Backbone as CSV, one residue per row, in Angstrom:
resi,resn,N_x,N_y,N_z,CA_x,CA_y,CA_z,C_x,C_y,C_z
1,MET,-9.212,-2.684,11.687,-8.449,-3.277,10.870,-6.938,-3.660,12.493
2,ARG,-6.337,-4.727,11.889,-5.162,-4.896,12.584,-3.855,-5.019,12.589
3,ILE,-2.738,-3.847,12.906,-1.396,-4.670,12.668,-0.703,-5.741,12.466
4,ASN,-0.542,-6.668,11.371,0.241,-7.800,11.486,0.988,-8.082,11.229
5,GLY,1.845,-7.402,9.710,2.213,-8.299,9.028,1.856,-8.808,8.442
6,ALA,0.518,-9.029,7.421,0.298,-9.921,6.722,0.275,-9.130,5.383
7,ARG,0.703,-9.732,4.548,0.876,-8.962,2.796,-1.196,-8.682,2.282
8,GLN,-1.392,-9.282,2.393,-2.599,-8.750,2.165,-3.933,-8.615,3.181
9,PHE,-4.184,-7.506,3.082,-5.512,-6.913,4.510,-6.621,-6.101,3.485
10,ARG,-7.570,-5.983,4.809,-8.742,-5.025,4.712,-8.518,-4.102,5.209
11,GLY,-8.628,-2.531,4.375,-8.705,-1.587,5.686,-9.854,-1.366,6.014
12,ASN,-10.208,-0.118,7.068,-11.531,0.360,7.417,-12.068,0.644,6.648
13,ASP,-11.468,1.417,5.468,-12.616,1.785,4.017,-13.402,0.526,3.479
14,GLY,-12.626,-0.560,3.511,-13.563,-1.727,3.440,-12.874,-2.029,1.685
15,ASN,-11.855,-1.590,1.561,-11.048,-1.942,0.560,-9.939,-2.759,0.670
16,SER,-9.453,-4.489,-0.670,-8.962,-5.290,-0.014,-7.397,-4.367,-1.078
17,TYR,-5.823,-4.876,0.389,-5.011,-4.375,-0.084,-3.969,-5.275,0.148
18,PHE,-2.682,-5.202,-1.350,-1.648,-5.757,-1.103,-0.893,-5.219,-1.116
19,VAL,0.847,-5.985,-0.730,1.815,-5.068,-0.163,2.623,-6.514,-1.188
20,GLN,3.412,-5.532,-2.188,4.542,-6.135,-2.735,5.965,-5.649,-2.570
21,ASP,6.230,-6.876,-3.257,8.052,-6.395,-2.859,8.349,-4.918,-4.276
22,ALA,9.000,-4.099,-4.561,9.330,-3.155,-5.021,10.223,-3.733,-6.168
23,HIS,10.676,-3.026,-6.882,11.131,-3.550,-8.388,12.691,-3.885,-7.771
24,LYS,14.286,-4.735,-8.213,14.824,-4.139,-7.275,16.337,-2.787,-8.034
25,ALA,15.537,-2.423,-8.792,16.161,-0.998,-9.457,16.074,0.292,-8.255
26,ASP,14.028,-0.566,-8.180,13.884,1.182,-6.931,13.990,0.461,-5.361
27,MET,15.071,-0.289,-4.840,14.627,-0.804,-3.532,15.636,-0.197,-2.830
28,HIS,16.061,1.443,-3.254,16.810,2.277,-2.496,16.305,2.833,-2.136
29,LYS,14.635,3.380,-2.435,13.433,3.892,-2.309,12.793,3.576,-0.832
30,GLY,12.268,2.250,-0.997,12.018,1.181,-0.088,12.140,-0.340,-0.472
31,LYS,11.479,-1.061,0.243,11.591,-2.559,-0.255,9.815,-2.894,-0.540
32,TYR,8.654,-2.352,-0.318,7.428,-2.867,-0.513,6.870,-1.526,-1.297
33,ILE,5.938,-2.041,-1.815,5.183,-1.330,-2.730,3.797,-1.298,-2.011
34,LEU,2.765,-0.760,-2.288,1.565,-0.848,-1.640,0.555,-0.851,-3.488
35,THR,-0.742,-1.866,-2.729,-1.792,-1.822,-4.364,-3.116,-2.025,-3.734
36,VAL,-3.812,-1.934,-4.180,-5.128,-1.338,-3.510,-5.426,-2.261,-5.034
37,LYS,-7.289,-2.935,-4.323,-7.750,-4.120,-5.385,-9.061,-3.090,-5.959
38,VAL,-9.025,-3.063,-7.635,-10.135,-2.044,-7.794,-10.765,-2.945,-8.996
39,ASN,-12.018,-3.093,-9.035,-12.967,-3.918,-9.809,-11.993,-5.216,-10.023
40,GLY,-11.379,-5.663,-9.502,-10.857,-6.941,-9.210,-9.797,-6.902,-9.772
41,VAL,-8.685,-5.558,-9.702,-7.816,-5.470,-10.307,-6.977,-4.865,-9.092
42,TYR,-5.896,-5.633,-8.842,-4.455,-4.643,-7.932,-3.770,-3.537,-8.364
43,LYS,-3.819,-2.284,-7.862,-3.595,-1.344,-9.060,-3.063,-0.079,-7.574
44,LEU,-1.635,0.201,-8.606,-0.372,0.203,-7.407,-1.098,2.412,-6.883
45,CYS,-0.683,2.276,-5.856,-1.367,3.291,-4.850,-0.289,4.489,-4.929
46,TYR,-0.734,5.757,-4.958,0.124,6.869,-5.253,-0.728,8.055,-3.866
47,ASP,0.289,8.926,-3.267,0.154,9.413,-2.679,-1.258,11.027,-2.786
48,MET,-1.233,11.699,-2.289,-2.208,12.924,-2.322,-1.550,14.123,-3.917
49,PHE,0.137,13.552,-3.930,1.004,14.371,-4.669,1.044,13.629,-6.200
50,TYR,-0.005,12.566,-6.096,0.546,10.947,-6.922,1.976,10.741,-7.306
51,LYS,3.127,10.343,-6.232,3.886,10.452,-5.511,3.878,8.897,-5.613
52,LEU,4.564,7.565,-5.542,4.324,6.544,-5.839,4.426,6.093,-3.920
53,LEU,4.039,5.536,-3.729,3.659,4.851,-2.171,5.075,3.567,-2.123
54,TYR,6.179,4.248,-1.433,7.098,2.831,-1.030,7.483,3.016,0.685
55,PHE,7.356,1.381,1.003,7.774,1.406,2.545,8.616,0.268,2.648
56,ASN,9.230,0.328,3.937,10.552,-0.311,4.674,10.251,-1.568,5.381
57,THR,8.933,-1.897,5.654,8.086,-3.503,5.798,6.570,-3.001,5.681
58,ILE,6.247,-4.191,5.664,5.047,-4.630,5.607,4.023,-3.846,6.860
59,LYS,4.555,-3.912,8.062,3.935,-2.881,9.087,3.430,-1.370,8.837
60,ASP,4.632,-0.972,8.038,4.391,0.030,7.694,3.490,1.250,6.743
61,ALA,2.930,-0.373,5.621,2.300,-0.076,4.738,1.333,0.311,5.240
62,GLN,1.195,-1.399,6.303,-0.385,-0.880,7.194,-0.838,0.200,7.671
63,ARG,0.040,0.650,8.385,0.282,1.675,9.131,-0.219,3.272,8.328
64,GLU,-0.091,2.860,7.106,-0.220,4.163,6.504,-2.084,4.092,5.701
65,VAL,-2.412,2.896,5.741,-3.492,2.969,5.175,-4.468,2.894,6.416
66,LEU,-4.019,2.660,7.616,-5.095,2.652,9.105,-5.181,4.277,9.040
67,TYR,-4.304,5.136,9.063,-4.218,6.680,9.689,-4.674,7.335,8.229
68,SER,-4.329,6.975,6.939,-4.273,7.949,6.180,-4.657,7.449,4.739
69,ALA,-5.786,6.634,4.849,-6.277,5.774,3.701,-7.259,7.122,2.559
70,ASP,-8.040,8.310,3.698,-8.267,8.417,2.259,-7.536,9.884,1.679
71,PHE,-6.414,10.091,1.894,-5.066,10.418,1.038,-4.729,9.764,0.173
72,ILE,-4.881,8.190,-0.047,-4.633,6.920,-1.033,-5.595,7.832,-2.215
73,ARG,-4.778,7.007,-3.455,-5.010,8.048,-4.853,-4.212,6.584,-5.686
74,THR,-5.738,6.202,-6.801,-4.629,4.777,-7.874,-4.871,5.630,-9.251
75,MET,-4.533,5.523,-10.079,-4.232,5.706,-11.401,-5.300,4.568,-12.218
């Protein structure tokens, strides 16, 4: 996996990820949210404590997938 700023990418774990803009009301938490493709549908990604992941840049989201994909959960 290469960190290049693309919104859609595939992680080293084989999952397809997509970085979306956060809702306008949640912009103070971060500009982007991370989703993962599960059974053909993109689902929101949460950390190990089931807190929604927000990021300031797309590259930050890619780094999170690269370094800690084992701790990313979906509902």
